[in-house]
N, C-alpha and C positions, 0 to 999 in steps of 0.2 A: 504494500500500500504506500502511496506517496504521502508526503506531508500535507498536501492540500486536500486530499481525499479524507484523511483522518481528521483534519481541522473542520471540514464541512460536516462530517458525521457528528463530531462533538458539538458543534453549534446547533445542529438540528436536534440532537439529543437534549441539549439544555432547553431548547424552545419547547419540546414536548413535555419536559418536566415542569415547566412553568405554566403550562396550559391549564391544569386543574385549579389554579389560583385566580383565574379570570372568569367573569360572567356570574350569572345567578347560581344559586345552590343546585338546581336541577341539572343545568348544563355542566357544572363542575363535577357532579356525581357521574354523569355519563362520560365525561372526558376522562375521569379517573379510571372508570371501568375500561374504556378504550385503551388508555395507557397501560393498564395492567395486562390486558390481553396481548397488546403489542409486545410488551416485555416478555411475556410467557413464550410467544412465538419466536422472539429473538433468541431466547435461551434454548428452545427446542432445536433451533437450527445449529447450535453448537454441539449438540449431543452426538457422540460417536458410538454407533451401535456395534456390538461385538459380532465377529464372524461366527459361522456355525461351529468351527473348530474351537474357538475361544469359549463359546457358550457351553459346549460339551465338556471342555476342560474345567471351567469354573463350577459347573454343576457337579461333576465327579468329585472335585475337591471338597465341596460343601457337604455332599452326602457322606464321603469318607470321614470328614472331621466330625460331623454330627454322630455318626455311628461309633467312633472312638470315644467321644465324650459320653454317649449313652452307655456304652459298655463299662466305662470307668465309674459312672454314677451307680449303675446296677451292681458292680462289684463292691463299692463302698456300702451300699444298702445291705447286701448280703452279709458283709463283715460286721456291720453294726447290729443286725438282727442276731447273729450268732453270739456277739459279745453280750448283748442284753440278755439273751437266753442263758448264757453261761453265768452271768452275775446274778440274775434273779431266778434262775431255774425255769423249768418248763411250765 
């Protein structure tokens, strides 16, 4: 991007941010909603979606991690149940 294009974008961005402060309350309300939706769309354009391979990899890692933590908690539960049974009897 050139310096002039970024300066133009910054000035138009400032103008949009000032827009909700002008006019009557109803027009400010709708201007604020329009600005909000515009900002949402701007942010969605920046989103980088994962490829199919990355998605499969991330999903596999999450499932493996959750399974390991689940087994760890299950093991601790079994250990605590046995300790309580040993201390207080059956």
